[in-house]
N, C-alpha and C positions, 0 to 999 in steps of 0.2 A: 949139158946136164949139171955139171959141177958148178958152172957159173950161176945157174938159177938158184941152186941151193944156197950159195954164198949170198946172193941178193936177198933171198927170203930171210936168212939169218940176220943180215944187217938190218932189214926192215923191222923185224921182230924186236931186235935189240933197241932200235931207235924208239919204237913204240913203248917199250918197257921203261926206257929212260925218261920219255915224256910223261908217262903215267906217274913215275916216282917223283919227278919234279913238280907235277901238278899237286900231288898229295902233300909234298913238303911246303909248297907255297900256300896252299889252303890251310895247312896246319899253322904256318907262321902267321897268316892273317887272323886265324881264330885266336892265336895267342895275343896278337896286338889289340883285338877288340876288347873294350873295357867290360868288366863284370857288371852284373845287375846292381850290386851294392855301390859301385863307383858311380853308375848312372844315377842312382837314387840320391847319392850325396851331391852330385852336380845339380840335380833338379832342386834339391833343398836349398843349396847356396843361391841359385838363381832366384828362387822365391823370396829368400831373405833380402837379397839385393833389391828386388822389386818392391817388397814391403817397406824397406828402409827408404827407398826413393819416394814412394807414395806418402810415407809419413812426413818426409821433409817438405814435400809439396803441400800437404795439408796444413803444416805449421805455418808456412809462408802465406797461404791463402787465409788462414785464421787471423794472422797478424794484419794483413791488408784489410780484412773486414772490420777488425777492431779500430784501426786508424780511420777508416771511412765513417764508422759510427761516431767516433769522437769528433770528427769534423762536422757531421750533421748536428750533433749536440751543441757544439760551440756556435755554429751559425744560428741555430734556433734560439740559443740564449741571447746572442747579440741582437737578433731580430726582435725578441720580446722586450729586451731592455730599451732598445731605441724607440720602438713604436708604441709599446704599451706602458712599460714602467715609467718611461720618460714623460708620457702624456699625462699620467696621474700625478706627477710631482710638480713642484712649484716651477713655473716657466721662467721665473726671474732668478732662479738659482740662489746664490748667497748675496745678491745685490741688495736685498731688502733687509739684511741683517741689522737689527737694532731699530727697526721701524716702530716697534711697540713703544719705544721711548719718545716718539714724536707723533702723538695722537692728534689727528685733525678733527675739528668740530664736525659733528654730524650735520650741522646746518650751514656748513661752509658755503655751499652753492647759493643758498638763499641769502646768506649774509653778504656775499659779494654782489649779488643782483640788487640787494637793497641799497648799496652804495650809489647805484646809478638810476634808481627809480625816479628821481626828479630831474635827471639829465635829459633834456628834450632832444639833444643831438644823438642819443643812443637809443636804438630801437630794440636790440636783443643782446642778451648776455648768456653764454653757455659755459658752464664749468664742469670739467671732468677730471677725475683723478685715476691714473693708472700706474700702479707700482709706486714709484717715488717721483712721478712727474705730474704736475698739476697743469692742465690745459685750460686756458681762458680765451674764449672767442668773443669778441665784441664787434657788433655791427653798428655802424653810424648811418643814420638816416639823413643827417644834415652835413653839408660840406664843412669840414673843419681843417685847420692847419695840422701839419704833421706833429709839431711840438705839443699842440693841445690834445691830440688823440693819444700821444704817448704819455702825457702827464695824467690824463684821466685813467688810463690803463694801469699805471703803476699804483694807483690808490688801492687796488685789490690786494696788494701785498700786506696792507695793514691787517686785513682779516685773517691772513694765513698765520701771522705771528713771527716775530724775529727768530725765536728758537727753532720753529719748524722750517724756516727758510734756510737754516744751516744744514738741513737734511734733504729737503725736497727741491727739485728743479721746477722752474715755472716757464711755460711756453705760451706766447701770445700769438693770436692771429687777429688783426684788426682789418675789417672789411667796410665797404661803403655800398649802400643800396639806395641812396637818394637819387633824385631825378636830375639834379645839377651835375654838370661834368666835373669830375675830380680825378686827377691822375696820381694823387698821393697814395692811393690804396691799391692792393693790399700791403699791409705793413706787418712784418714778422718780428717778434721779440723773444729773447731767451735770457733767463737768469739762472746761472749755475748755483748749486748749493755752496760752492766754494767762493762765490763772488757776491758782492753787495750791490752790484749794478746790473741793470737790464741792458743788453746789447740789442739795438734795433737795426733792422735791414729792410730794404724795399726791393721788390722784384721789378726790374726795368723791362 
């Protein structure tokens, strides 16, 4: 009987100790748990960090967009300058600078053709001026020697004038359309504005 009472007392004492420990642990946990003010402050700090991060990302994104737009503008400007502005400007650039001081006669083509109007060996003369180059094409209907063809062609320089010949280049093409066989043609000639002589060449 005495043994049972002792066991019951021990059991009761153990239960009370466990209850007291549970209360203390719960109390300690409650003390460790942050207050609502602390929680709110933490949330505010997190929001600030998030907002700051978003702001930095937005700044970087805006900078990239500005750079991209600048690239598009630069490409567009170069495209316009190359294909449109360049097309409307003088295709010769500054190569014709001073050309107004070397005025060719408006009747130059007719004047050169007139030189050969009585030459039976010549069937056609074509004169074209492009920029600072005068092209003279002479077609022979009668077989002639190379020296004769070249001599007749150089007569055209008289109508261009000595002063103009110091500015303009002259290029010749001498052809043959006669029925007789002639291997002397075509003959090509060129006179630079810096030279007084015509250089002749033949395609073999």
